[in-house]
PDB file of N, CA, C, O and CB in Angstrom:
ATOM      1  N   MET A   1      16.432   3.393   5.166  1.00  0.00           N
ATOM      2  CA  MET A   1      15.762   3.403   3.870  1.00  0.00           C
ATOM      3  C   MET A   1      16.384   2.298   3.013  1.00  0.00           C
ATOM      4  O   MET A   1      17.457   2.478   2.438  1.00  0.00           O
ATOM      5  CB  MET A   1      15.884   4.810   3.169  1.00  0.00           C
ATOM      6  N   ASP A   2      15.712   1.181   2.935  1.00  0.00           N
ATOM      7  CA  ASP A   2      16.201   0.047   2.167  1.00  0.00           C
ATOM      8  C   ASP A   2      15.596   0.041   0.777  1.00  0.00           C
ATOM      9  O   ASP A   2      14.438   0.406   0.574  1.00  0.00           O
ATOM     10  CB  ASP A   2      15.890  -1.260   2.884  1.00  0.00           C
ATOM     11  N   THR A   3      16.414  -0.383  -0.170  1.00  0.00           N
ATOM     12  CA  THR A   3      15.930  -0.555  -1.531  1.00  0.00           C
ATOM     13  C   THR A   3      15.364  -1.965  -1.649  1.00  0.00           C
ATOM     14  O   THR A   3      15.953  -2.924  -1.149  1.00  0.00           O
ATOM     15  CB  THR A   3      17.067  -0.306  -2.581  1.00  0.00           C
ATOM     16  N   CYS A   4      14.238  -2.080  -2.302  1.00  0.00           N
ATOM     17  CA  CYS A   4      13.633  -3.393  -2.458  1.00  0.00           C
ATOM     18  C   CYS A   4      13.127  -3.559  -3.885  1.00  0.00           C
ATOM     19  O   CYS A   4      12.944  -2.589  -4.622  1.00  0.00           O
ATOM     20  CB  CYS A   4      12.486  -3.592  -1.446  1.00  0.00           C
ATOM     21  N   ILE A   5      12.911  -4.797  -4.244  1.00  0.00           N
ATOM     22  CA  ILE A   5      12.329  -5.115  -5.546  1.00  0.00           C
ATOM     23  C   ILE A   5      10.881  -5.502  -5.297  1.00  0.00           C
ATOM     24  O   ILE A   5      10.587  -6.464  -4.587  1.00  0.00           O
ATOM     25  CB  ILE A   5      13.122  -6.269  -6.281  1.00  0.00           C
ATOM     26  N   ARG A   6       9.983  -4.731  -5.899  1.00  0.00           N
ATOM     27  CA  ARG A   6       8.551  -5.028  -5.773  1.00  0.00           C
ATOM     28  C   ARG A   6       8.061  -5.594  -7.095  1.00  0.00           C
ATOM     29  O   ARG A   6       8.272  -4.989  -8.146  1.00  0.00           O
ATOM     30  CB  ARG A   6       7.733  -3.751  -5.375  1.00  0.00           C
ATOM     31  N   HIS A   7       7.419  -6.731  -7.054  1.00  0.00           N
ATOM     32  CA  HIS A   7       6.847  -7.341  -8.249  1.00  0.00           C
ATOM     33  C   HIS A   7       5.401  -6.854  -8.346  1.00  0.00           C
ATOM     34  O   HIS A   7       4.542  -7.270  -7.569  1.00  0.00           O
ATOM     35  CB  HIS A   7       6.930  -8.925  -8.198  1.00  0.00           C
ATOM     36  N   LEU A   8       5.142  -5.968  -9.310  1.00  0.00           N
ATOM     37  CA  LEU A   8       3.833  -5.334  -9.434  1.00  0.00           C
ATOM     38  C   LEU A   8       2.816  -6.236 -10.113  1.00  0.00           C
ATOM     39  O   LEU A   8       1.637  -6.233  -9.759  1.00  0.00           O
ATOM     40  CB  LEU A   8       3.956  -4.041 -10.201  1.00  0.00           C
ATOM     41  N   SER A   9       3.273  -7.000 -11.082  1.00  0.00           N
ATOM     42  CA  SER A   9       2.421  -7.958 -11.780  1.00  0.00           C
ATOM     43  C   SER A   9       3.337  -8.892 -12.552  1.00  0.00           C
ATOM     44  O   SER A   9       4.559  -8.764 -12.474  1.00  0.00           O
ATOM     45  CB  SER A   9       1.391  -7.243 -12.733  1.00  0.00           C
ATOM     46  N   ASN A  10       2.770  -9.820 -13.290  1.00  0.00           N
ATOM     47  CA  ASN A  10       3.567 -10.770 -14.051  1.00  0.00           C
ATOM     48  C   ASN A  10       4.461 -10.035 -15.050  1.00  0.00           C
ATOM     49  O   ASN A  10       3.959  -9.382 -15.965  1.00  0.00           O
ATOM     50  CB  ASN A  10       2.658 -11.775 -14.780  1.00  0.00           C
ATOM     51  N   GLY A  11       5.773 -10.136 -14.883  1.00  0.00           N
ATOM     52  CA  GLY A  11       6.708  -9.503 -15.806  1.00  0.00           C
ATOM     53  C   GLY A  11       6.971  -8.037 -15.544  1.00  0.00           C
ATOM     54  O   GLY A  11       7.645  -7.389 -16.344  1.00  0.00           O
ATOM     55  N   VAL A  12       6.454  -7.486 -14.438  1.00  0.00           N
ATOM     56  CA  VAL A  12       6.637  -6.063 -14.128  1.00  0.00           C
ATOM     57  C   VAL A  12       7.178  -5.918 -12.707  1.00  0.00           C
ATOM     58  O   VAL A  12       6.551  -6.354 -11.741  1.00  0.00           O
ATOM     59  CB  VAL A  12       5.297  -5.280 -14.287  1.00  0.00           C
ATOM     60  N   SER A  13       8.359  -5.294 -12.598  1.00  0.00           N
ATOM     61  CA  SER A  13       8.979  -5.090 -11.291  1.00  0.00           C
ATOM     62  C   SER A  13       9.385  -3.636 -11.127  1.00  0.00           C
ATOM     63  O   SER A  13       9.553  -2.906 -12.104  1.00  0.00           O
ATOM     64  CB  SER A  13      10.199  -6.011 -11.113  1.00  0.00           C
ATOM     65  N   LEU A  14       9.540  -3.234  -9.882  1.00  0.00           N
ATOM     66  CA  LEU A  14       9.973  -1.881  -9.555  1.00  0.00           C
ATOM     67  C   LEU A  14      11.064  -1.982  -8.504  1.00  0.00           C
ATOM     68  O   LEU A  14      10.879  -2.618  -7.467  1.00  0.00           O
ATOM     69  CB  LEU A  14       8.782  -1.000  -9.051  1.00  0.00           C
ATOM     70  N   ILE A  15      12.215  -1.348  -8.777  1.00  0.00           N
ATOM     71  CA  ILE A  15      13.309  -1.308  -7.816  1.00  0.00           C
ATOM     72  C   ILE A  15      13.328   0.088  -7.212  1.00  0.00           C
ATOM     73  O   ILE A  15      13.670   1.058  -7.888  1.00  0.00           O
ATOM     74  CB  ILE A  15      14.687  -1.665  -8.487  1.00  0.00           C
ATOM     75  N   ALA A  16      12.963   0.187  -5.944  1.00  0.00           N
ATOM     76  CA  ALA A  16      12.907   1.484  -5.260  1.00  0.00           C
ATOM     77  C   ALA A  16      12.655   1.246  -3.779  1.00  0.00           C
ATOM     78  O   ALA A  16      12.197   0.176  -3.379  1.00  0.00           O
ATOM     79  CB  ALA A  16      11.799   2.401  -5.870  1.00  0.00           C
ATOM     80  N   SER A  17      12.955   2.246  -2.975  1.00  0.00           N
ATOM     81  CA  SER A  17      12.651   2.133  -1.546  1.00  0.00           C
ATOM     82  C   SER A  17      11.162   2.382  -1.330  1.00  0.00           C
ATOM     83  O   SER A  17      10.468   2.885  -2.213  1.00  0.00           O
ATOM     84  CB  SER A  17      13.506   3.136  -0.708  1.00  0.00           C
ATOM     85  N   ASP A  18      10.698   2.030  -0.175  1.00  0.00           N
ATOM     86  CA  ASP A  18       9.283   2.244   0.147  1.00  0.00           C
ATOM     87  C   ASP A  18       8.930   3.725   0.217  1.00  0.00           C
ATOM     88  O   ASP A  18       7.760   4.088   0.101  1.00  0.00           O
ATOM     89  CB  ASP A  18       8.940   1.573   1.469  1.00  0.00           C
ATOM     90  N   THR A  19       9.929   4.582   0.407  1.00  0.00           N
ATOM     91  CA  THR A  19       9.674   6.021   0.527  1.00  0.00           C
ATOM     92  C   THR A  19       9.860   6.773  -0.792  1.00  0.00           C
ATOM     93  O   THR A  19       9.643   7.983  -0.847  1.00  0.00           O
ATOM     94  CB  THR A  19      10.587   6.614   1.577  1.00  0.00           C
ATOM     95  N   THR A  20      10.260   6.070  -1.851  1.00  0.00           N
ATOM     96  CA  THR A  20      10.445   6.719  -3.152  1.00  0.00           C
ATOM     97  C   THR A  20       9.090   7.094  -3.736  1.00  0.00           C
ATOM     98  O   THR A  20       8.195   6.255  -3.836  1.00  0.00           O
ATOM     99  CB  THR A  20      11.219   5.795  -4.128  1.00  0.00           C
ATOM    100  N   TRP A  21       8.941   8.369  -4.126  1.00  0.00           N
ATOM    101  CA  TRP A  21       7.693   8.836  -4.723  1.00  0.00           C
ATOM    102  C   TRP A  21       7.769   8.622  -6.230  1.00  0.00           C
ATOM    103  O   TRP A  21       8.650   9.167  -6.896  1.00  0.00           O
ATOM    104  CB  TRP A  21       7.427  10.339  -4.382  1.00  0.00           C
ATOM    105  N   ILE A  22       6.853   7.835  -6.760  1.00  0.00           N
ATOM    106  CA  ILE A  22       6.791   7.577  -8.200  1.00  0.00           C
ATOM    107  C   ILE A  22       5.374   7.883  -8.657  1.00  0.00           C
ATOM    108  O   ILE A  22       4.401   7.421  -8.061  1.00  0.00           O
ATOM    109  CB  ILE A  22       7.196   6.090  -8.547  1.00  0.00           C
ATOM    110  N   GLU A  23       5.271   8.671  -9.724  1.00  0.00           N
ATOM    111  CA  GLU A  23       3.964   9.097 -10.227  1.00  0.00           C
ATOM    112  C   GLU A  23       3.146   7.908 -10.732  1.00  0.00           C
ATOM    113  O   GLU A  23       3.685   6.981 -11.337  1.00  0.00           O
ATOM    114  CB  GLU A  23       4.137  10.127 -11.347  1.00  0.00           C
ATOM    115  N   ASP A  24       1.844   7.951 -10.475  1.00  0.00           N
ATOM    116  CA  ASP A  24       0.942   6.893 -10.937  1.00  0.00           C
ATOM    117  C   ASP A  24       1.009   6.720 -12.447  1.00  0.00           C
ATOM    118  O   ASP A  24       0.962   5.595 -12.945  1.00  0.00           O
ATOM    119  CB  ASP A  24      -0.491   7.197 -10.516  1.00  0.00           C
ATOM    120  N   LYS A  25       1.119   7.823 -13.176  1.00  0.00           N
ATOM    121  CA  LYS A  25       1.192   7.769 -14.642  1.00  0.00           C
ATOM    122  C   LYS A  25       2.416   6.963 -15.088  1.00  0.00           C
ATOM    123  O   LYS A  25       2.347   6.225 -16.071  1.00  0.00           O
ATOM    124  CB  LYS A  25       1.245   9.202 -15.238  1.00  0.00           C
ATOM    125  N   ALA A  26       3.518   7.099 -14.381  1.00  0.00           N
ATOM    126  CA  ALA A  26       4.730   6.350 -14.717  1.00  0.00           C
ATOM    127  C   ALA A  26       4.512   4.851 -14.505  1.00  0.00           C
ATOM    128  O   ALA A  26       4.964   4.038 -15.311  1.00  0.00           O
ATOM    129  CB  ALA A  26       5.922   6.842 -13.867  1.00  0.00           C
ATOM    130  N   LEU A  27       3.830   4.490 -13.439  1.00  0.00           N
ATOM    131  CA  LEU A  27       3.537   3.079 -13.189  1.00  0.00           C
ATOM    132  C   LEU A  27       2.580   2.520 -14.240  1.00  0.00           C
ATOM    133  O   LEU A  27       2.713   1.368 -14.655  1.00  0.00           O
ATOM    134  CB  LEU A  27       2.943   2.897 -11.787  1.00  0.00           C
ATOM    135  N   GLN A  28       1.618   3.334 -14.669  1.00  0.00           N
ATOM    136  CA  GLN A  28       0.698   2.911 -15.732  1.00  0.00           C
ATOM    137  C   GLN A  28       1.465   2.672 -17.027  1.00  0.00           C
ATOM    138  O   GLN A  28       1.209   1.696 -17.731  1.00  0.00           O
ATOM    139  CB  GLN A  28      -0.412   3.969 -15.952  1.00  0.00           C
ATOM    140  N   GLN A  29       2.407   3.563 -17.344  1.00  0.00           N
ATOM    141  CA  GLN A  29       3.198   3.397 -18.564  1.00  0.00           C
ATOM    142  C   GLN A  29       4.078   2.155 -18.475  1.00  0.00           C
ATOM    143  O   GLN A  29       4.279   1.468 -19.477  1.00  0.00           O
ATOM    144  CB  GLN A  29       4.061   4.640 -18.818  1.00  0.00           C
ATOM    145  N   LEU A  30       4.600   1.862 -17.299  1.00  0.00           N
ATOM    146  CA  LEU A  30       5.406   0.660 -17.110  1.00  0.00           C
ATOM    147  C   LEU A  30       4.564  -0.586 -17.384  1.00  0.00           C
ATOM    148  O   LEU A  30       5.019  -1.511 -18.056  1.00  0.00           O
ATOM    149  CB  LEU A  30       5.991   0.614 -15.680  1.00  0.00           C
ATOM    150  N   GLN A  31       3.345  -0.607 -16.866  1.00  0.00           N
ATOM    151  CA  GLN A  31       2.431  -1.730 -17.103  1.00  0.00           C
ATOM    152  C   GLN A  31       2.087  -1.848 -18.591  1.00  0.00           C
ATOM    153  O   GLN A  31       2.031  -2.954 -19.128  1.00  0.00           O
ATOM    154  CB  GLN A  31       1.140  -1.559 -16.271  1.00  0.00           C
ATOM    155  N   THR A  32       1.857  -0.717 -19.251  1.00  0.00           N
ATOM    156  CA  THR A  32       1.536  -0.712 -20.680  1.00  0.00           C
ATOM    157  C   THR A  32       2.714  -1.222 -21.500  1.00  0.00           C
ATOM    158  O   THR A  32       2.533  -1.986 -22.449  1.00  0.00           O
ATOM    159  CB  THR A  32       1.143   0.701 -21.141  1.00  0.00           C
ATOM    160  N   THR A  33       3.911  -0.803 -21.137  1.00  0.00           N
ATOM    161  CA  THR A  33       5.115  -1.247 -21.839  1.00  0.00           C
ATOM    162  C   THR A  33       5.259  -2.761 -21.756  1.00  0.00           C
ATOM    163  O   THR A  33       5.697  -3.395 -22.715  1.00  0.00           O
ATOM    164  CB  THR A  33       6.362  -0.565 -21.257  1.00  0.00           C
ATOM    165  N   ALA A  34       4.901  -3.333 -20.638  1.00  0.00           N
ATOM    166  CA  ALA A  34       4.999  -4.782 -20.459  1.00  0.00           C
ATOM    167  C   ALA A  34       4.096  -5.538 -21.426  1.00  0.00           C
ATOM    168  O   ALA A  34       4.330  -6.717 -21.692  1.00  0.00           O
ATOM    169  CB  ALA A  34       4.647  -5.157 -19.031  1.00  0.00           C
ATOM    170  N   GLN A  35       3.073  -4.881 -21.952  1.00  0.00           N
ATOM    171  CA  GLN A  35       2.128  -5.521 -22.868  1.00  0.00           C
ATOM    172  C   GLN A  35       2.574  -5.464 -24.330  1.00  0.00           C
ATOM    173  O   GLN A  35       1.937  -6.070 -25.192  1.00  0.00           O
ATOM    174  CB  GLN A  35       0.775  -4.872 -22.733  1.00  0.00           C
ATOM    175  N   LEU A  36       3.657  -4.744 -24.618  1.00  0.00           N
ATOM    176  CA  LEU A  36       4.137  -4.651 -25.996  1.00  0.00           C
ATOM    177  C   LEU A  36       4.629  -6.015 -26.477  1.00  0.00           C
ATOM    178  O   LEU A  36       5.138  -6.806 -25.682  1.00  0.00           O
ATOM    179  CB  LEU A  36       5.265  -3.600 -26.111  1.00  0.00           C
ATOM    180  N   PRO A  37       4.480  -6.293 -27.773  1.00  0.00           N
ATOM    181  CA  PRO A  37       4.930  -7.575 -28.314  1.00  0.00           C
ATOM    182  C   PRO A  37       6.418  -7.808 -28.036  1.00  0.00           C
ATOM    183  O   PRO A  37       7.242  -6.910 -28.212  1.00  0.00           O
ATOM    184  CB  PRO A  37       4.661  -7.635 -29.822  1.00  0.00           C
ATOM    185  N   GLY A  38       6.739  -9.000 -27.611  1.00  0.00           N
ATOM    186  CA  GLY A  38       8.128  -9.380 -27.383  1.00  0.00           C
ATOM    187  C   GLY A  38       8.668  -9.053 -25.999  1.00  0.00           C
ATOM    188  O   GLY A  38       9.776  -9.466 -25.658  1.00  0.00           O
ATOM    189  N   MET A  39       7.909  -8.324 -25.201  1.00  0.00           N
ATOM    190  CA  MET A  39       8.378  -7.968 -23.853  1.00  0.00           C
ATOM    191  C   MET A  39       8.255  -9.179 -22.934  1.00  0.00           C
ATOM    192  O   MET A  39       7.200  -9.807 -22.851  1.00  0.00           O
ATOM    193  CB  MET A  39       7.569  -6.764 -23.278  1.00  0.00           C
ATOM    194  N   ARG A  40       9.341  -9.494 -22.252  1.00  0.00           N
ATOM    195  CA  ARG A  40       9.327 -10.594 -21.289  1.00  0.00           C
ATOM    196  C   ARG A  40       9.367 -10.080 -19.861  1.00  0.00           C
ATOM    197  O   ARG A  40       8.768 -10.675 -18.965  1.00  0.00           O
ATOM    198  CB  ARG A  40      10.502 -11.531 -21.536  1.00  0.00           C
ATOM    199  N   GLN A  41      10.071  -8.977 -19.647  1.00  0.00           N
ATOM    200  CA  GLN A  41      10.209  -8.411 -18.303  1.00  0.00           C
ATOM    201  C   GLN A  41      10.487  -6.921 -18.437  1.00  0.00           C
ATOM    202  O   GLN A  41      11.327  -6.520 -19.242  1.00  0.00           O
ATOM    203  CB  GLN A  41      11.349  -9.124 -17.497  1.00  0.00           C
ATOM    204  N   VAL A  42       9.798  -6.101 -17.664  1.00  0.00           N
ATOM    205  CA  VAL A  42      10.109  -4.672 -17.593  1.00  0.00           C
ATOM    206  C   VAL A  42      10.381  -4.332 -16.128  1.00  0.00           C
ATOM    207  O   VAL A  42       9.753  -4.868 -15.215  1.00  0.00           O
ATOM    208  CB  VAL A  42       8.932  -3.791 -18.179  1.00  0.00           C
ATOM    209  N   VAL A  43      11.339  -3.421 -15.937  1.00  0.00           N
ATOM    210  CA  VAL A  43      11.738  -3.049 -14.586  1.00  0.00           C
ATOM    211  C   VAL A  43      11.825  -1.536 -14.495  1.00  0.00           C
ATOM    212  O   VAL A  43      12.509  -0.900 -15.297  1.00  0.00           O
ATOM    213  CB  VAL A  43      13.090  -3.703 -14.201  1.00  0.00           C
ATOM    214  N   GLY A  44      11.137  -0.959 -13.526  1.00  0.00           N
ATOM    215  CA  GLY A  44      11.225   0.469 -13.258  1.00  0.00           C
ATOM    216  C   GLY A  44      12.284   0.725 -12.201  1.00  0.00           C
ATOM    217  O   GLY A  44      12.396  -0.026 -11.231  1.00  0.00           O
ATOM    218  N   MET A  45      13.053   1.776 -12.385  1.00  0.00           N
ATOM    219  CA  MET A  45      14.103   2.160 -11.446  1.00  0.00           C
ATOM    220  C   MET A  45      13.616   3.334 -10.601  1.00  0.00           C
ATOM    221  O   MET A  45      12.559   3.892 -10.895  1.00  0.00           O
ATOM    222  CB  MET A  45      15.417   2.528 -12.197  1.00  0.00           C
ATOM    223  N   PRO A  46      14.356   3.727  -9.558  1.00  0.00           N
ATOM    224  CA  PRO A  46      13.891   4.792  -8.665  1.00  0.00           C
ATOM    225  C   PRO A  46      13.601   6.127  -9.346  1.00  0.00           C
ATOM    226  O   PRO A  46      12.821   6.925  -8.825  1.00  0.00           O
ATOM    227  CB  PRO A  46      14.901   5.010  -7.607  1.00  0.00           C
ATOM    228  N   ASP A  47      14.213   6.382 -10.499  1.00  0.00           N
ATOM    229  CA  ASP A  47      13.979   7.657 -11.195  1.00  0.00           C
ATOM    230  C   ASP A  47      12.879   7.553 -12.253  1.00  0.00           C
ATOM    231  O   ASP A  47      12.791   8.407 -13.135  1.00  0.00           O
ATOM    232  CB  ASP A  47      15.268   8.135 -11.849  1.00  0.00           C
ATOM    233  N   LEU A  48      12.047   6.526 -12.176  1.00  0.00           N
ATOM    234  CA  LEU A  48      10.968   6.329 -13.146  1.00  0.00           C
ATOM    235  C   LEU A  48      10.050   7.551 -13.191  1.00  0.00           C
ATOM    236  O   LEU A  48       9.609   8.052 -12.156  1.00  0.00           O
ATOM    237  CB  LEU A  48      10.155   5.066 -12.799  1.00  0.00           C
ATOM    238  N   HIS A  49       9.777   8.013 -14.391  1.00  0.00           N
ATOM    239  CA  HIS A  49       8.892   9.171 -14.574  1.00  0.00           C
ATOM    240  C   HIS A  49       8.114   8.994 -15.870  1.00  0.00           C
ATOM    241  O   HIS A  49       8.576   8.294 -16.771  1.00  0.00           O
ATOM    242  CB  HIS A  49       9.703  10.510 -14.594  1.00  0.00           C
ATOM    243  N   PRO A  50       6.941   9.613 -15.982  1.00  0.00           N
ATOM    244  CA  PRO A  50       6.153   9.473 -17.209  1.00  0.00           C
ATOM    245  C   PRO A  50       6.804  10.216 -18.365  1.00  0.00           C
ATOM    246  O   PRO A  50       7.501  11.213 -18.178  1.00  0.00           O
ATOM    247  CB  PRO A  50       4.726   9.989 -16.993  1.00  0.00           C
ATOM    248  N   GLY A  51       6.560   9.706 -19.553  1.00  0.00           N
ATOM    249  CA  GLY A  51       7.098  10.337 -20.756  1.00  0.00           C
ATOM    250  C   GLY A  51       6.069  10.334 -21.867  1.00  0.00           C
ATOM    251  O   GLY A  51       4.918   9.943 -21.676  1.00  0.00           O
ATOM    252  N   ARG A  52       6.514  10.784 -23.043  1.00  0.00           N
ATOM    253  CA  ARG A  52       5.608  10.875 -24.196  1.00  0.00           C
ATOM    254  C   ARG A  52       5.438   9.550 -24.911  1.00  0.00           C
ATOM    255  O   ARG A  52       4.429   9.333 -25.581  1.00  0.00           O
ATOM    256  CB  ARG A  52       6.112  11.906 -25.173  1.00  0.00           C
ATOM    257  N   GLY A  53       6.409   8.665 -24.779  1.00  0.00           N
ATOM    258  CA  GLY A  53       6.335   7.401 -25.496  1.00  0.00           C
ATOM    259  C   GLY A  53       7.398   6.453 -24.988  1.00  0.00           C
ATOM    260  O   GLY A  53       7.990   6.677 -23.932  1.00  0.00           O
ATOM    261  N   TYR A  54       7.637   5.401 -25.735  1.00  0.00           N
ATOM    262  CA  TYR A  54       8.568   4.370 -25.323  1.00  0.00           C
ATOM    263  C   TYR A  54       9.963   4.696 -25.821  1.00  0.00           C
ATOM    264  O   TYR A  54      10.130   5.099 -26.972  1.00  0.00           O
ATOM    265  CB  TYR A  54       8.121   3.004 -25.834  1.00  0.00           C
ATOM    266  N   CYS A  55      10.950   4.530 -24.987  1.00  0.00           N
ATOM    267  CA  CYS A  55      12.344   4.751 -25.380  1.00  0.00           C
ATOM    268  C   CYS A  55      12.732   3.708 -26.423  1.00  0.00           C
ATOM    269  O   CYS A  55      12.432   2.524 -26.266  1.00  0.00           O
ATOM    270  CB  CYS A  55      13.300   4.682 -24.142  1.00  0.00           C
ATOM    271  N   GLY A  56      13.386   4.140 -27.465  1.00  0.00           N
ATOM    272  CA  GLY A  56      13.847   3.220 -28.482  1.00  0.00           C
ATOM    273  C   GLY A  56      12.825   2.906 -29.560  1.00  0.00           C
ATOM    274  O   GLY A  56      13.165   2.238 -30.536  1.00  0.00           O
ATOM    275  N   PHE A  57      11.597   3.358 -29.424  1.00  0.00           N
ATOM    276  CA  PHE A  57      10.559   3.135 -30.429  1.00  0.00           C
ATOM    277  C   PHE A  57      10.297   4.436 -31.162  1.00  0.00           C
ATOM    278  O   PHE A  57      10.211   5.497 -30.543  1.00  0.00           O
ATOM    279  CB  PHE A  57       9.253   2.595 -29.784  1.00  0.00           C
ATOM    280  N   ARG A  58      10.171   4.358 -32.471  1.00  0.00           N
ATOM    281  CA  ARG A  58       9.892   5.560 -33.267  1.00  0.00           C
ATOM    282  C   ARG A  58       8.676   5.363 -34.112  1.00  0.00           C
ATOM    283  O   ARG A  58       8.284   6.266 -34.850  1.00  0.00           O
ATOM    284  CB  ARG A  58      11.074   5.923 -34.146  1.00  0.00           C
TER     285      ARG A  58
END
């Protein structure tokens, strides 16, 4: 089980093994986060999960 970096789209990457289960909603939120003003690169880690909003934003 190797860990790899997958480039999902421009400025969006995911670090996880091919067998890591990540919810589709979490990947959608990662893509949405990449569209926020000032974002240059977003990276999801193996424990990526969907949430109510963006960390650090109020």
